C-alpha positions as CSV (number, residue, x, y, z in Angstrom):
1,X,132.6,254.6,90.3
2,X,134.5,251.6,89.3
3,X,132.6,248.3,88.6
4,X,133.9,244.9,89.7
5,X,135.3,242.8,87.0
6,X,133.1,239.8,85.8
7,X,134.6,236.1,86.4
8,X,136.0,234.4,83.6
9,X,134.5,231.2,82.0
10,X,137.3,229.2,83.5
11,X,136.7,230.4,87.0
12,X,133.0,229.4,86.5
13,X,134.1,225.9,85.8
14,X,136.3,225.7,88.7
15,X,133.5,226.8,91.0
16,X,131.3,223.6,90.3
17,X,129.8,222.0,93.3
18,X,132.0,219.7,95.4
19,X,129.6,216.7,95.4
20,X,129.9,216.4,91.7
21,X,133.6,216.0,92.0
22,X,133.0,213.1,94.5
23,X,130.6,211.2,92.2
24,X,133.2,208.8,90.8
25,X,134.4,208.0,94.4
26,X,130.9,207.3,95.6
27,X,130.2,205.2,92.7
28,X,133.3,203.2,93.5
29,X,132.3,202.8,97.1
30,X,128.8,201.7,96.1
31,X,130.2,199.2,93.6
32,X,132.5,197.6,96.3
33,X,129.5,197.5,98.6
34,X,127.4,195.7,96.1
35,X,130.1,193.2,95.4
36,X,130.7,192.5,99.2
37,X,127.0,192.1,99.8
38,X,126.6,189.7,97.1
39,X,129.7,187.7,98.3
40,X,128.6,187.9,102.0
41,X,127.4,184.5,103.3
42,X,123.6,184.5,103.6
43,X,121.7,183.1,106.5
44,X,121.0,179.4,106.2
45,X,117.2,178.6,106.4
46,X,116.8,175.8,109.2
47,X,113.9,174.2,110.9
48,X,113.5,175.1,114.5
49,X,111.6,173.7,117.4
50,X,110.9,175.0,120.8
51,X,111.9,173.4,124.1
52,X,108.7,173.3,126.2
53,X,107.3,171.7,129.3
54,X,104.4,169.3,129.1
55,X,103.4,165.5,129.2
56,X,105.8,163.1,127.8
57,X,104.8,159.3,127.5
58,X,107.2,156.6,126.5
59,X,105.4,153.4,125.2
60,X,106.1,150.1,123.7
61,X,104.2,149.8,120.5
62,X,103.2,146.2,119.3
63,X,100.2,144.3,117.8
64,X,97.9,142.3,119.9
65,X,94.9,140.0,119.7
66,X,91.8,139.9,121.8
67,X,90.5,136.6,123.1
68,X,87.7,135.3,125.4
69,X,89.0,135.1,128.9
70,X,87.2,131.8,129.9
71,X,86.4,129.5,127.1
72,X,85.1,125.8,127.4
73,X,85.7,122.9,124.9
74,X,82.7,120.7,124.9
75,X,83.8,117.0,124.3
76,X,82.2,113.7,123.8
77,X,82.1,112.0,127.2
78,X,81.9,108.6,125.7
79,X,82.4,106.9,122.3
80,X,79.3,106.8,120.0
81,X,77.6,107.9,116.9
82,X,77.5,111.8,116.8
83,X,74.4,113.2,115.3
84,X,74.8,116.3,113.0
85,X,75.3,119.5,114.9
86,X,73.1,122.2,113.5
87,X,74.5,125.0,115.9
88,X,76.4,127.8,114.3
89,X,79.1,130.0,115.7
90,X,77.6,133.0,117.5
91,X,74.3,131.1,118.8
92,X,73.3,131.9,122.4
93,X,73.5,129.1,124.8
94,X,72.4,128.7,128.4
95,X,74.1,126.6,131.0
96,X,72.6,123.3,131.8
97,X,69.5,123.9,129.4
98,X,70.8,124.2,125.8
99,X,71.5,120.8,124.2
100,X,74.6,121.2,122.1
101,X,75.1,117.6,120.7
102,X,73.6,114.3,120.8
103,X,75.3,110.9,120.9
104,X,73.9,107.5,120.1
105,X,76.0,105.2,122.3
106,X,74.1,101.9,121.6
107,X,75.5,100.3,124.6
108,X,79.0,101.6,124.0
109,X,78.8,103.3,127.5
110,X,78.1,100.0,129.2
111,X,80.8,99.5,131.9
112,X,82.4,96.4,133.1
113,X,83.8,96.0,136.5
114,X,87.0,97.7,135.9
115,X,85.4,100.6,133.9
116,X,82.8,101.0,136.5
117,X,85.5,101.4,139.2
118,X,87.2,104.1,137.0
119,X,83.9,105.8,136.4
120,X,83.4,106.0,140.1
121,X,86.7,107.3,140.7
122,X,86.2,110.1,138.1
123,X,82.9,111.0,140.0
124,X,84.8,111.4,143.2
125,X,87.5,113.4,141.4
126,X,84.9,115.6,139.9
127,X,83.2,116.1,143.3
128,X,86.5,117.1,144.8
129,X,87.2,119.6,141.9
130,X,83.7,121.1,142.5
131,X,84.4,121.5,146.2
132,X,87.7,123.2,145.4
133,X,86.1,125.4,142.9
134,X,83.6,126.5,145.4
135,X,86.3,127.3,147.9
136,X,88.2,129.3,145.3
137,X,85.1,131.2,144.3
138,X,84.4,132.1,148.0
139,X,88.0,133.2,148.5
140,X,87.9,135.3,145.3
141,X,84.6,136.9,146.2
142,X,86.0,137.9,149.7
143,X,89.0,139.4,148.1
144,X,87.1,141.2,145.5
145,X,84.8,142.7,148.3
146,X,87.7,143.8,150.4
147,X,89.6,145.6,147.5
148,X,86.5,147.1,146.2
149,X,85.8,148.6,149.6
150,X,89.5,149.8,149.8
151,X,89.2,151.4,146.4
152,X,86.1,153.2,147.5
153,X,87.8,154.7,150.5
154,X,91.0,155.6,148.6
155,X,88.9,157.3,145.9
156,X,87.8,159.8,148.5
157,X,91.4,160.4,149.5
158,X,92.5,160.8,146.0
159,X,89.8,163.3,145.4
160,X,90.9,165.3,148.5
161,X,94.4,165.3,147.0
162,X,95.6,163.2,150.1
163,X,96.6,160.1,147.9
164,X,99.1,160.1,145.1
165,X,97.9,159.0,141.5
166,X,100.3,156.1,141.6
167,X,98.8,154.6,144.8
168,X,95.3,155.2,143.5
169,X,96.1,153.4,140.1
170,X,97.7,150.5,142.2
171,X,94.4,150.2,144.3
172,X,92.3,150.3,141.3
173,X,94.4,147.6,139.6
174,X,94.1,145.4,142.5
175,X,90.2,145.9,142.7
176,X,89.9,145.2,138.9
177,X,92.2,142.1,139.1
178,X,90.2,140.6,142.1
179,X,86.9,141.2,140.2
180,X,88.3,139.3,137.3
181,X,89.5,136.5,139.6
182,X,86.0,136.3,141.1
183,X,84.6,135.9,137.5
184,X,87.1,133.3,136.7
185,X,86.3,131.4,139.8
186,X,82.6,131.4,139.1
187,X,83.4,130.0,135.5
188,X,85.5,127.3,137.0
189,X,82.8,126.4,139.4
190,X,80.2,126.0,136.6
191,X,82.6,123.9,134.7
192,X,83.4,121.8,137.6
193,X,79.7,121.2,138.4
194,X,79.1,120.3,134.7
195,X,82.0,117.8,134.7
196,X,80.5,116.2,137.8
197,X,77.1,115.9,136.1
198,X,78.6,114.2,133.1
199,X,80.7,111.9,135.3
200,X,77.6,111.0,137.2
201,X,75.5,110.4,133.9
202,X,78.1,108.1,132.6
203,X,78.3,106.1,135.8
204,X,74.5,105.7,135.9
205,X,74.2,104.9,132.2
206,X,77.0,102.4,132.5
207,X,75.0,100.5,135.1
208,X,71.7,100.4,133.3
209,X,72.2,101.1,129.7
210,X,73.8,98.1,128.4
211,X,70.6,97.0,126.6
212,X,69.6,97.9,123.2
213,X,67.2,100.8,122.6
214,X,68.9,103.1,125.1
215,X,68.0,106.8,124.8
216,X,70.7,109.0,123.0
217,X,73.1,110.9,125.4
218,X,72.3,114.6,125.3
219,X,75.3,116.8,125.9
220,X,74.3,120.3,127.4
221,X,76.4,123.5,127.7
222,X,78.5,123.9,130.7
223,X,78.3,127.7,130.8
224,X,76.1,130.5,129.4
225,X,77.3,132.5,126.6
226,X,77.8,132.1,122.9
227,X,79.3,129.3,120.6
228,X,82.6,130.4,119.5
229,X,83.4,127.6,117.2
230,X,81.9,124.3,115.9
231,X,84.8,121.9,115.8
232,X,82.8,119.0,114.5
233,X,79.6,119.7,112.4
234,X,78.8,116.5,110.6
235,X,77.6,113.2,111.9
236,X,80.3,110.6,112.6
237,X,81.6,108.0,115.0
238,X,83.6,109.8,117.7
239,X,85.8,108.4,120.5
240,X,85.5,109.4,124.0
241,X,87.1,112.9,124.6
242,X,86.6,114.1,121.1
243,X,86.2,117.9,121.0
244,X,82.9,119.0,119.5
245,X,82.3,122.7,120.2
246,X,83.9,125.7,121.9
247,X,81.7,127.8,124.2
248,X,82.6,131.1,125.9
249,X,81.3,134.8,126.3
250,X,82.5,137.0,123.6
251,X,82.0,140.1,125.6
252,X,84.5,139.0,128.4
253,X,87.6,139.7,126.5
254,X,91.1,140.2,127.3
255,X,94.1,141.4,125.2
256,X,97.2,139.2,124.5
257,X,100.1,141.4,123.2
258,X,103.3,139.9,121.8
259,X,106.3,142.1,122.8
260,X,110.1,141.6,122.6
261,X,111.5,140.1,125.8
262,X,113.7,143.2,126.4
263,X,110.6,145.4,126.3
264,X,108.7,143.1,128.4
265,X,111.3,143.5,131.4
266,X,110.2,147.2,131.6
267,X,106.4,146.5,131.5
268,X,104.9,146.2,135.0
269,X,101.4,145.0,136.1
270,X,99.0,148.0,136.1
271,X,100.6,149.7,133.3
272,X,98.2,151.8,131.1
273,X,97.5,150.5,127.5
274,X,96.1,152.4,124.7
275,X,94.4,150.3,121.9
276,X,94.2,151.9,118.5
277,X,93.5,150.7,115.0
278,X,90.8,148.2,116.2
279,X,88.1,149.5,114.0
280,X,86.5,152.1,116.1
281,X,86.7,155.9,116.1
282,X,88.3,156.3,119.5
283,X,91.0,154.4,121.2
284,X,90.3,152.0,124.0
285,X,91.9,151.8,127.5
286,X,93.2,148.9,129.3
287,X,95.7,147.8,132.0
288,X,98.4,145.3,132.0
289,X,97.3,142.4,134.3
290,X,100.5,140.4,134.1
291,X,103.5,139.5,131.9
292,X,103.9,135.8,131.2
293,X,107.0,134.4,133.0
294,X,108.1,132.3,129.9
295,X,109.0,133.6,126.6
296,X,109.4,132.0,123.1
297,X,111.3,132.3,120.0
298,X,109.7,133.7,116.8
299,X,111.2,134.2,113.3
300,X,110.5,137.9,112.1
301,X,109.4,138.9,108.6
302,X,113.2,139.5,107.9
303,X,114.1,136.0,109.0
304,X,115.6,137.1,112.4
305,X,115.1,135.1,115.4
306,X,113.4,137.1,118.3
307,X,112.8,136.3,121.8
308,X,109.2,137.4,122.7
309,X,106.8,137.1,125.5
310,X,103.0,137.6,126.0
311,X,101.6,140.5,127.9
312,X,98.0,139.9,129.1
313,X,95.9,143.1,129.6
314,X,92.2,143.8,130.6
315,X,89.8,146.4,129.3
316,X,88.9,149.2,131.5
317,X,86.4,150.9,129.4
318,X,82.8,150.0,129.4
319,X,81.4,147.3,127.1
320,X,79.2,149.9,125.2
321,X,82.4,151.3,123.7
322,X,83.5,148.0,122.2
323,X,80.2,146.1,121.4
324,X,81.5,144.9,117.9
325,X,84.9,143.8,119.2
326,X,85.1,139.9,119.5
327,X,87.3,136.9,119.9
328,X,90.7,136.9,118.0
329,X,90.4,140.5,116.7
330,X,93.6,142.4,116.0
331,X,94.4,145.6,117.8
332,X,97.5,147.9,118.0
333,X,98.6,148.4,121.6
334,X,100.7,151.1,123.1
335,X,101.9,150.0,126.6
336,X,103.0,153.0,128.8
337,X,106.2,152.1,130.5
338,X,107.2,155.7,131.6
339,X,105.3,159.1,131.7
340,X,105.9,162.5,133.1
341,X,103.0,165.2,133.1
342,X,105.5,168.1,133.4
343,X,108.7,167.0,131.6
344,X,111.1,169.5,129.9
345,X,111.0,168.2,126.4
346,X,112.8,169.0,123.1
347,X,112.1,167.5,119.6
348,X,114.1,164.4,119.2
349,X,115.5,165.5,115.8
350,X,117.4,168.3,117.4
351,X,119.7,166.2,119.5
352,X,122.6,164.4,118.1
353,X,125.7,162.6,119.4
354,X,129.4,163.5,118.8
355,X,132.0,161.2,120.5
356,X,129.3,159.9,122.8
357,X,128.1,163.3,124.1
358,X,124.6,164.6,123.3
359,X,124.6,168.0,121.7
360,X,122.1,170.5,120.1
361,X,122.2,173.8,118.0
362,X,120.3,176.6,119.8
363,X,119.3,179.7,117.8
364,X,120.7,182.7,119.6
365,X,120.6,186.1,118.0
366,X,120.3,184.8,114.5
367,X,123.3,182.5,114.9
368,X,123.7,178.8,115.8
369,X,125.1,178.2,119.2
370,X,126.3,174.6,119.9
371,X,125.3,173.3,123.4
372,X,126.1,170.1,125.3
373,X,123.0,168.6,126.9
374,X,122.0,165.7,129.1
375,X,118.9,163.8,128.0
376,X,116.6,161.4,129.7
377,X,113.7,159.4,128.3
378,X,112.6,159.6,124.7
379,X,109.6,158.3,122.7
380,X,111.3,158.9,119.3
381,X,109.4,162.2,118.7
382,X,110.2,164.1,121.8
383,X,113.1,163.7,124.4
384,X,113.3,164.6,128.0
385,X,116.0,167.2,128.7
386,X,117.7,167.0,132.0
387,X,120.4,169.6,131.6
388,X,121.8,172.0,129.1
389,X,118.5,173.6,127.6
390,X,116.0,176.0,129.2
391,X,112.3,176.2,128.6
392,X,111.5,178.4,125.5
393,X,114.8,177.9,123.8
394,X,114.8,177.6,119.9
395,X,116.6,174.5,118.8
396,X,117.6,173.4,115.2
397,X,115.8,170.4,114.1
398,X,117.8,167.9,111.8
399,X,120.8,170.4,111.3
400,X,122.8,167.9,109.3
401,X,126.2,169.0,107.9
402,X,125.3,172.4,106.6
403,X,125.1,174.0,110.1
404,X,128.1,174.8,112.2
405,X,128.7,176.7,115.4
406,X,128.3,180.5,115.0
407,X,126.6,180.3,111.6
408,X,124.0,182.8,110.7
409,X,120.6,180.9,110.4
410,X,117.0,181.9,109.5
411,X,114.8,179.6,111.7
412,X,111.6,178.1,110.1
413,X,109.3,177.2,113.1
414,X,108.2,173.6,113.4
415,X,106.3,171.8,116.2
416,X,107.0,168.2,117.3
417,X,103.9,166.1,118.0
């Protein structure tokens, strides 16, 4: 039996595995892949925000000052020697009872025939002013009663979803305004009655007080409230009509907000006002009563002339929320000029203009996609989207020059507030 010959050493070497022969080629391919991977452009990290639907409020933000609505300056009715006034600001006074100041006239209020005729004319004028104030109060009371009744009826309709929120807010504003008018008319009547009493006192003293030893003239408060300022504290000789004190109710406040005239055009009576940075933990609510029809020029801190106008607003929150707020206190006001409870909104930083066209980069499949959009209102943080973007889309915020159309991006989520 013949035995098969054994393979030679060279034949064994030629029979080595095929994968070993391909190792140099595989290494070259791997090296090329590593070089290509290193040179391949990486995804650019970008901040991304979402397009969402929710409330959007556009406001005019300016500083304002509180002030007492109805204040009364107590003046000397005639010339004389004023005794020292011991009252201090903040003291409580009662109409017709609290003696604010005392004048020693020493016959200075004696009237000759001409002055007596003038005093009689002032009495008649004061009587006419009192009658007019009474009529105005009756008118204001009737209007307040009417609009309060309307508000009660409309509130039921609003609860039943029959009345729109805008119509209900308008009715609430009318009721609030008429109530404030009624308070103002009541204050004006008290002042008119006080002026009549003062005119009658001067006339009666002028007829009989020309002798020495006449009793000093006591000046009482025209209204109930508190002393806001003492204008003349020391004793001195004062002429007739000299201001002595300022009296008012520091809890009956309004807000005077100074805005640019171009912003005042967009502010309507009844607009909501949010008052912040006034010293309390929570913001206060108010409503615009009216925008004053006349503006004024003011020099800004940068030396630029600005046309400004005053906006007057009334508090709508109860007094208990602002007990420490008083006259001439600073507040920061945000006046709502437009709002939408279900607006399609996007971060304002995701929108930019090119050749007058609004555009935005949308993250689509890990790449930036340039979109043309149509925008609406904006409050500087969020912008209303009219067309071009859909809810839930991811947009690149502040793309800058590093982002171009079709570029690979790695979004980092941010939220606009």
